N, C-alpha and C positions, 0 to 999 in steps of 0.2 A: 202805617196809616196811608190811605189812598188820597189821591187828589180830589178836590171838590168838583162835583159835576158841573156846577155853574161856571167854573173856570175853563172847562174844555180840555182837550189834549194839549200837551206841551210839544212844540216844534221849535227846534233851533234854526237860526237863519241859514246855517250852512247846508241844511237839507233842501232849501229852495233854490240852490244854484242851478243854472241852466247848462252846466258843463256836461261833457260826455261821460266822464267817470266822476261820480260823486263820492267824496271822502267825508265821512262823518266822524267827528271827535266826540260828539255828544251822544253817549250811549243811553241816556235817560229819555231822549226824545222819541216820540211815537212814530211809527212808520205810516206816512200818508198814502192815500189811494193812488196818486198820480205816479208813484214809483213802481206800479205793478209791471211785472215781467222785465225788470231792469236789474243790473248788477250794481251793488253798492259796496264800498270799502269802509268797514267799521274798525275804528282804532281800538286795540285791546290793551293799550298801555305800552306796548313794545313794538307792535307791527300792525299792519292793516289786514283784516280778514275779508275775503271776497264773499259776499252773500247775494244770492239770487232771491228777489222778492216775489213771493207767490201770493195768491189770494188769501191763504190761511194766515199769513204773517202780518197782514194789514191790521193796524190798531195796537199791535204789541210794541214793545220797546226794541230798539236796535241791539242793546246789550244782551238781550235774551238769546240771540243767535250767534254771537261772537264770544266764544269761551276764552277766558284769560288764563286758564290753567292747562298745563300740558300733562297728559296721562303718562305715567311711567309704570311699568309692570312691577309688582311687588314680589315676584318670585323669580328664581333663577331660570335661565333658559335650558331647554332639554340638552343642547349641545354641551353646555358647561357641566351638567349633572352626569352625562354619559362619560365625559373625560375623566371625572374623579373616580369612577368605579373601577 
């Protein structure tokens, strides 16, 4: 279920800090316009991921661009397969 339009977008207070490097723990807050062309560090639960804010990302959530899962290959590498033959 989405947020009601009359409430507007949700912004956490940590997003409004005037620091050089902005660290965001609130992944559900929307990306405001004044962060255009800036780097933001978004918390994934374990570490901070560096994200560059472009025009297309404004209005979306911070969490959509900082993935929390690490991709691992589900197949054996070619080196390992060649050694077994």
